[in-house]
VOKOL-750789 format. One record per residue (C-alpha): residue in three letters; y, z, x; residue number from 1. Coordinates in steps of 0.05 Angstrom, whole numbers, plus 32768, in hexadecimal, padded with zeros to 4 digits. Example, Ala and Ser with C-alpha at 12.3 -4.5 7.8 and 13.67 -1.06 7.14 Angstrom:
2
PT  aa    v    w    u   i
PT ALA 7FA6 809C 80F6   1
PT SER 7FEB 808F 8111   2
END
This chain:
289
PT  aa    v    w    u   i
PT MET 879C 86B2 87CA   1
PT ASN 8756 86B0 87AB   2
PT VAL 8742 86F1 87CD   3
PT GLU 877D 8716 87AD   4
PT ARG 8766 86FC 876A   5
PT GLY 8721 8716 8779   6
PT LEU 873C 875B 8788   7
PT ASP 8762 875B 8746   8
PT LEU 8722 8748 8721   9
PT LEU 86FD 8782 8742  10
PT ALA 8735 87B1 872E  11
PT GLN 872E 8798 86E6  12
PT CYS 86E3 87A7 86E9  13
PT ALA 86EE 87ED 8703  14
PT HIS 871E 87FB 86CA  15
PT ARG 86EE 87DF 8696  16
PT PHE 86B6 880B 86B1  17
PT TRP 86E2 8848 86AF  18
PT ASP 8700 883A 866B  19
PT ASP 86BD 8822 864E  20
PT HIS 86E3 87E8 862E  21
PT GLY 86D5 879E 8637  22
PT THR 8697 87AC 8661  23
PT ASP 8674 876F 8644  24
PT GLU 86A6 8744 866B  25
PT ILE 8698 8765 86AF  26
PT GLY 8660 8736 86C2  27
PT VAL 868D 86F9 86BB  28
PT LEU 86C5 871B 86E2  29
PT LEU 8695 872D 871A  30
PT GLY 867C 86E5 871E  31
PT GLU 86C4 86CC 8725  32
PT ALA 86D3 8702 8759  33
PT ARG 8697 86EC 8782  34
PT ALA 86B2 86A5 8784  35
PT CYS 86F6 86BF 879A  36
PT TYR 86D9 86E2 87D7  37
PT GLU 86B4 86A4 87EF  38
PT GLY 86D7 868B 882E  39
PT ALA 86FF 86CC 8838  40
PT GLU 8706 86EE 887B  41
PT PRO 86BE 8704 888C  42
PT ALA 86C7 8750 8889  43
PT THR 86EF 874C 8848  44
PT ALA 86BC 871C 8829  45
PT ALA 8682 874A 883C  46
PT ILE 86A4 8788 881F  47
PT GLY 86B8 8763 87E1  48
PT ARG 8671 874B 87D6  49
PT SER 8658 8792 87DF  50
PT LEU 8686 87AD 87A9  51
PT ILE 8673 8774 877B  52
PT ALA 8629 8784 8784  53
PT ALA 8636 87CE 8779  54
PT PHE 865A 87BE 8738  55
PT GLU 8620 8791 8723  56
PT LEU 85F0 87CB 872D  57
PT ARG 861D 87F7 8703  58
PT LEU 8622 87C1 86CE  59
PT CYS 85D7 87BA 86CC  60
PT THR 85C8 8804 86C5  61
PT ASP 8604 881A 869C  62
PT VAL 8615 87E1 866D  63
PT GLU 85E3 87A9 8667  64
PT HIS 85A3 87D2 8663  65
PT GLU 8593 8814 8642  66
PT VAL 857F 8839 8681  67
PT ASN 8599 887D 8669  68
PT SER 8597 889E 86AD  69
PT GLY 85D2 88CB 86A1  70
PT TRP 85F2 88B0 86E1  71
PT ASP 863D 88BE 86E0  72
PT TYR 8655 8888 870F  73
PT ASP 8699 88A7 871A  74
PT LEU 8681 88ED 872B  75
PT ASP 8638 88EB 8740  76
PT GLY 8606 88C3 8767  77
PT PRO 85CA 88A2 8746  78
PT PRO 858B 88C9 8738  79
PT LEU 8559 88C1 8770  80
PT ASN 8528 8888 8760  81
PT GLY 854C 887A 871E  82
PT VAL 852E 8834 871E  83
PT GLU 84E9 8854 8713  84
PT GLU 84FB 8892 86EB  85
PT ASP 8532 8877 86BD  86
PT ASP 852B 882B 86BB  87
PT TRP 84E8 8822 869A  88
PT ASP 84F0 87D7 8694  89
PT ASP 8501 87D1 86DE  90
PT MET 853E 87A7 86CE  91
PT SER 856C 87C5 8702  92
PT ARG 8542 87BE 8741  93
PT PRO 855B 8779 8755  94
PT ALA 85A3 878F 874C  95
PT ALA 8597 87CD 8776  96
PT GLU 8576 87A5 87AD  97
PT ARG 85AF 8773 87AE  98
PT ALA 85E1 87AD 87B1  99
PT ALA 85BD 87CB 87ED 100
PT GLU 85B9 8788 8810 101
PT ALA 8603 8779 8806 102
PT ALA 8616 87BF 881D 103
PT ARG 85EC 87B9 885C 104
PT ALA 860C 8775 886B 105
PT ALA 8651 8795 8866 106
PT LEU 8643 87D8 8886 107
PT ASP 8661 87C7 88C9 108
PT ALA 8699 879C 88AE 109
PT ASP 86C9 87D7 88AE 110
PT PRO 86B1 8815 88D4 111
PT GLY 86E7 8841 88B5 112
PT ASP 86E1 8835 886B 113
PT PRO 86AE 885E 8843 114
PT LEU 86A9 882C 8809 115
PT VAL 866C 8806 8820 116
PT PRO 8642 8843 8835 117
PT ILE 864A 885F 87EE 118
PT HIS 8631 881C 87D2 119
PT LEU 85F4 8820 8800 120
PT GLY 85E6 8869 87EF 121
PT HIS 85E8 885C 87A4 122
PT ALA 85BA 881F 87A8 123
PT LEU 8587 8841 87D5 124
PT ALA 8586 8881 87AC 125
PT TRP 857A 8859 876C 126
PT LEU 8541 8835 8790 127
PT GLY 8522 8877 87A7 128
PT ASP 8532 8872 87F1 129
PT ARG 854A 88BA 87FC 130
PT ASP 854F 88B7 8848 131
PT GLY 8577 8876 8846 132
PT ALA 85A5 8891 8811 133
PT VAL 85B2 88D2 8837 134
PT ALA 85C3 88AA 8876 135
PT ALA 85F3 887E 884E 136
PT TYR 8617 88B8 882D 137
PT ARG 861D 88DC 8870 138
PT GLU 863C 889D 888D 139
PT ALA 866E 889D 8853 140
PT LEU 8681 88E5 8864 141
PT ARG 8686 88D4 88AD 142
PT ARG 86B9 889F 889B 143
PT ASP 86DE 88CB 8869 144
PT PRO 86CC 8915 886B 145
PT PHE 86F2 891F 8829 146
PT ASP 86C7 88F0 8800 147
PT ASP 86B0 8922 87CC 148
PT LEU 867F 88F2 87AB 149
PT ALA 8658 88E8 87EC 150
PT ALA 8652 8934 87F4 151
PT THR 863D 893B 87AB 152
PT CYS 8607 8905 87B4 153
PT LEU 85EC 8928 87F3 154
PT ASP 85E8 896A 87CE 155
PT ALA 85C3 8949 8795 156
PT LEU 8590 892E 87C7 157
PT GLY 8587 8972 87E6 158
PT ALA 85A8 895D 8828 159
PT GLU 85DE 8981 884E 160
PT SER 8622 8960 884F 161
PT GLY 863C 8989 888A 162
PT PRO 8677 89BA 888E 163
PT PRO 86B3 89AB 8862 164
PT PRO 86ED 8988 8886 165
PT THR 8727 89B3 889C 166
PT VAL 8760 8980 889D 167
PT PRO 8773 8966 8858 168
PT GLN 8778 891D 886C 169
PT PRO 8749 88E2 886C 170
PT GLY 8730 88C4 88AC 171
PT PRO 8756 888D 88D1 172
PT ARG 874E 8844 88BC 173
PT SER 874E 8805 88E5 174
PT TYR 8788 87EA 88BB 175
PT GLY 87CA 8803 88A0 176
PT PHE 87DD 8807 8857 177
PT ALA 8808 882D 8826 178
PT LEU 87E3 8852 87EF 179
PT LEU 8805 8862 87AD 180
PT ARG 87DC 8897 878B 181
PT GLU 87EB 88A3 8741 182
PT GLU 87D2 88D9 8711 183
PT ALA 87E1 88CA 86C8 184
PT ARG 87D3 88F2 868A 185
PT ILE 87A6 88CF 8658 186
PT GLY 8799 890A 8629 187
PT ASN 87AA 8952 861D 188
PT SER 8782 8969 8659 189
PT GLU 876A 8929 867A 190
PT TRP 8788 8904 86B4 191
PT ILE 8776 88C2 86D6 192
PT GLU 8781 88B6 8720 193
PT ILE 8792 8870 8738 194
PT GLY 879B 8858 8780 195
PT ARG 87BF 8818 8793 196
PT VAL 87C4 87FE 87DA 197
PT PHE 87FD 87D4 87F7 198
PT GLY 8809 87B1 8839 199
PT THR 8850 87CD 883F 200
PT VAL 8873 880D 882B 201
PT GLY 88A8 87E3 8809 202
PT ALA 8875 87C4 87DA 203
PT ALA 885B 880A 87C8 204
PT ARG 88A2 8820 87BA 205
PT GLU 88AD 87E7 878A 206
PT ALA 886D 87F9 8765 207
PT ALA 8880 8843 8762 208
PT ASP 88C6 8834 8748 209
PT ALA 88A9 8804 8713 210
PT ARG 8876 8838 86FD 211
PT LEU 88AC 886D 86F6 212
PT ARG 88D6 883E 86CB 213
PT GLU 889B 8837 869C 214
PT THR 88A1 8881 8689 215
PT GLY 88DF 886F 8661 216
PT ASP 890C 88A7 8648 217
PT LEU 88DF 88E3 8655 218
PT THR 8902 8923 8668 219
PT ARG 88FE 893B 86B0 220
PT GLN 88D3 8975 8699 221
PT ASP 88A3 894A 8672 222
PT LEU 889D 8917 86AA 223
PT GLY 8875 8946 86D6 224
PT ASP 8843 8951 869E 225
PT PHE 883A 8906 8696 226
PT ILE 8835 88E7 86DB 227
PT LYS 882F 88F9 8725 228
PT LEU 883C 88C9 875F 229
PT GLU 882D 88D0 87A9 230
PT LEU 8836 889F 87E2 231
PT GLY 880A 88A0 8820 232
PT VAL 881A 8874 885D 233
PT HIS 87DC 8866 8887 234
PT ARG 87E2 884C 88CE 235
PT PRO 87A8 8843 88FE 236
PT GLY 879F 887E 892C 237
PT ARG 87D7 88A8 890C 238
PT PRO 87D8 88E0 88DA 239
PT VAL 87E4 88CB 8892 240
PT ALA 882C 88D3 887D 241
PT THR 882D 88EE 8835 242
PT PHE 8869 88EF 8807 243
PT GLU 8866 8913 87C4 244
PT LEU 8894 88E7 879A 245
PT MET 88A0 8910 875B 246
PT SER 88C6 8944 8783 247
PT ARG 88F4 890C 879C 248
PT ILE 890E 88FE 8756 249
PT PRO 8954 891B 8750 250
PT SER 895D 8953 871D 251
PT ARG 8994 892B 86FB 252
PT PRO 8992 8909 86CA 253
PT VAL 8962 8933 86A2 254
PT GLU 8949 88F7 867A 255
PT GLY 892D 88B5 8692 256
PT PRO 892D 8881 86AB 257
PT PHE 8923 88A6 86ED 258
PT ARG 8927 888F 8735 259
PT ILE 8908 88A7 8776 260
PT ASP 8933 88BB 87B1 261
PT TRP 8913 8893 87E9 262
PT SER 893D 88B0 8821 263
PT GLY 8910 88CA 8858 264
PT VAL 88D7 889B 8847 265
PT PRO 88CC 8866 887F 266
PT LEU 88D4 882A 8852 267
PT GLY 88E6 87F7 8888 268
PT ARG 88A6 87FE 88B2 269
PT PRO 8867 87DC 8898 270
PT PRO 8825 87FB 88AD 271
PT GLU 8808 87DC 88EB 272
PT LEU 87CB 87AE 88E3 273
PT ARG 87D4 87A6 8899 274
PT LEU 879A 87AB 8869 275
PT PRO 877A 8766 8862 276
PT PRO 8788 8744 881F 277
PT GLY 8752 874E 87EB 278
PT ARG 8737 878E 880C 279
PT PRO 8726 87C9 87DE 280
PT VAL 872E 880E 87FC 281
PT ARG 8708 884E 87EE 282
PT ILE 872D 888D 8802 283
PT GLN 871D 88D4 87F0 284
PT ASN 86EF 88C0 87B7 285
PT LEU 8722 8890 879A 286
PT LEU 8716 8845 8795 287
PT CYS 8758 8821 87A1 288
PT PHE 876C 87D9 8796 289
END
């Protein structure tokens, strides 16, 4: 499906931004992704266009032009009124306005996902609309009280984010999905976190098994210092079922390849109301594809 190709292109863009490698190709990838979302289911198309516009704003301020705002896209929100204070050539304003317009068009497409409110908050903060940005970030926190970036952005704007949540789970979604969360070591003290979403638990299992095979012949002791895997099963209106997968690897053999003991994990039941194809998911400050 074209929309699934579009989601894969957006995932490639996210990785290129994070890795700071091949960023000169992001503009072409975004253009192809936009074409893939044309004709998609209306809510998915709107959310896809919002993420594309958000990435175009990031591309404009972080890659194509020497804005030098110090904006860390993965950890912080934009400086308030960065378009005036940091972009002296005013090159990023059209991209920010398009990002805000696309986010507003998609805001009601999925009332449970905090992805689009973050897009709107970033665009409005960059354009200098503090009140609008505060409202958008608060909406992101209403949808997911554990979105640390939304809380960080509110603090930076001098706005209260409300009391911290007491239950360590994200809010309910209008669709079901399985989330495979991976933490992988990329340096002596640096880890990367990756989230992948699937329509069935079985598909997530296949991906987890394949990822574990990629670790080769590491010892059982070294494996835990290299990778961590966790499965979350999300069903509308129900608590998230979480399964820590590394503890399910048998203690024997002591060297890989390893396998996961899937007994006790409800593999045969797909989540109700599956995630629409091509839909990115933001959950607990993690953008998942």
